[in-house]
C-alpha positions in Angstrom: 49.8 -0.1 103.5 51.5 -2.8 101.6 54.2 -3.8 104.0 53.2 -7.4 104.0 53.2 -7.5 100.2 56.6 -5.8 100.2 58.0 -8.3 102.7 56.5 -11.2 100.8 58.0 -9.9 97.5 61.5 -9.7 99.1 61.2 -13.2 100.4 60.1 -14.5 97.0 62.9 -12.6 95.4 65.4 -14.1 97.8 64.2 -17.7 97.3 64.2 -17.2 93.5 67.7 -15.8 93.6 68.9 -18.7 95.7 67.2 -21.2 93.3 69.0 -19.5 90.5 72.4 -20.0 92.3 71.5 -23.6 92.9 71.0 -24.1 89.2 74.2 -22.3 88.3 76.1 -24.3 90.9 74.7 -27.7 90.0 73.7 -27.6 86.3 76.4 -30.1 85.4 75.7 -32.3 88.4 72.3 -33.4 87.3 68.6 -32.7 88.0 68.6 -34.9 91.1 71.2 -32.7 92.8 69.4 -29.5 91.7 66.1 -30.8 93.2 67.8 -31.9 96.4 69.5 -28.5 96.9 66.3 -26.6 95.9 64.3 -28.5 98.4 66.7 -27.5 101.2 66.1 -23.8 100.1 62.3 -24.2 100.2 62.3 -25.6 103.7 64.9 -23.0 104.9 67.6 -25.5 105.7 70.2 -24.5 103.0 72.3 -22.1 105.3 72.8 -25.0 107.8 73.9 -27.4 105.0 76.3 -24.8 103.5 77.8 -24.0 106.9 78.3 -27.7 107.6 80.0 -28.3 104.3 82.4 -25.3 104.8 83.1 -26.2 108.5 83.9 -29.9 107.7 86.0 -29.0 104.7 83.8 -30.8 102.1 85.5 -30.6 98.7 83.8 -29.3 95.5 81.8 -32.2 94.0 82.1 -33.3 90.4 79.8 -31.2 88.2 79.6 -28.3 90.6 80.7 -24.9 89.4 82.0 -23.4 92.7 83.6 -24.7 95.9 81.4 -24.8 99.1 82.8 -21.5 100.5 81.8 -19.6 97.3 78.4 -21.3 97.2 77.8 -20.3 100.9 78.9 -16.7 100.1 76.5 -16.5 97.2 73.6 -17.9 99.2 74.3 -15.5 102.1 74.8 -12.6 99.7 71.5 -13.4 98.0 69.6 -13.5 101.4 71.2 -10.2 102.4 70.5 -8.5 99.1 67.0 -9.7 98.4 65.6 -10.3 101.9 67.5 -8.8 104.9 68.3 -5.3 103.5 64.8 -4.8 102.0 63.4 -6.0 105.3 65.1 -3.3 107.2 63.9 -0.7 104.7 60.3 -2.0 105.0 60.5 -1.9 108.8 61.9 1.6 108.9 59.2 2.8 106.4 56.5 1.3 108.5 57.8 3.1 111.6 58.3 6.4 109.8 54.7 6.3 108.3 53.0 5.0 111.4 50.2 7.4 112.5 50.4 6.1 116.1 53.2 6.3 118.6 55.8 3.6 117.9 56.7 1.4 120.8 59.9 -0.3 121.7 59.2 -3.6 119.8 59.4 -2.2 116.3 62.7 -0.5 117.1 63.9 -3.8 118.6 62.9 -5.6 115.5 64.9 -3.1 113.3 67.9 -3.5 115.6 67.8 -7.3 115.5 67.5 -7.3 111.7 70.4 -4.9 111.4 72.6 -6.8 113.7 71.7 -10.1 112.1 72.6 -8.7 108.7 75.8 -7.2 110.2 76.7 -10.6 111.6 76.2 -12.4 108.3 78.3 -9.7 106.5 81.1 -10.0 109.2 81.0 -13.8 109.0 81.5 -13.8 105.3 84.5 -11.5 105.5 85.9 -13.5 108.4 85.5 -16.8 106.7 87.1 -15.7 103.5 90.0 -13.9 105.3 90.8 -16.7 107.6 90.7 -19.5 105.0 94.2 -21.0 104.9 94.1 -21.6 101.1 93.1 -18.0 100.3 95.8 -16.6 102.7 98.4 -18.8 101.0 97.3 -18.0 97.4 97.0 -14.2 98.0 98.8 -13.2 101.2 98.8 -9.5 100.2 95.0 -9.4 100.0 93.9 -11.8 102.8 95.2 -11.6 106.3 93.6 -8.5 107.8 92.2 -10.6 110.7 95.0 -11.2 113.2 96.0 -14.6 114.5 95.6 -13.8 118.2 92.1 -14.7 119.5 91.5 -11.5 121.4 92.4 -9.4 118.4 90.2 -11.6 116.1 87.2 -10.9 118.4 87.8 -7.2 118.3 88.1 -7.1 114.5 85.0 -9.3 114.2 82.9 -7.2 116.5 84.1 -4.1 114.8 83.0 -5.5 111.4 79.7 -6.5 112.8 79.0 -3.1 114.3 80.2 -1.3 111.2 78.0 -3.3 108.9 74.9 -3.0 111.1 75.3 0.8 111.7 76.0 1.5 108.0 72.9 -0.6 107.1 70.7 1.4 109.3 72.2 4.7 108.1 71.7 3.7 104.4 68.2 2.3 104.9 67.2 5.4 106.9 68.4 7.5 104.0 66.4 5.5 101.5 63.3 5.8 103.6 63.7 9.6 104.1 64.3 10.0 100.3 61.2 7.9 99.7 59.1 10.0 102.0 60.3 13.2 100.5 59.7 12.0 97.0 60.3 14.3 94.2 59.1 17.4 96.0 62.5 18.2 97.5 64.1 19.4 94.2 
């Protein structure tokens, strides 16, 4: 029914979007750097490289447009926008249009996809809010995550659950509207 093609298209869109970000980030750093970063995307290693750079406090290199934190946010955002969110829509559409009884595994797959996307979203918010430089530069905007560890966990889990549940609600709405088509008016 085209679910494989839709999944492949979202994966290709995600990779192309990430390659575009690599070019924007490194266009003044030279082709060698662009090719190096592009290769890490093609083998699926870019998220680990970005996380390492942010965790170890690597500074923005000469010729790069953005700092490592912004680069990681762009990459994660690209993956969510072009791959993770469409993936949940595709899975829900496959479940909704299945002529057979749907077992537990497809629903588990949707749950894992939603919670993974919620985790990425919560991590982005958490990383930006707890960055000391951002808190110092804009204390009225950053700082919603408390300093106490127990409270940080509660806020993080709340953000994760909120993102995952909202994603499922929105994707379900998209699927239902797609199934209804234009006949509902």
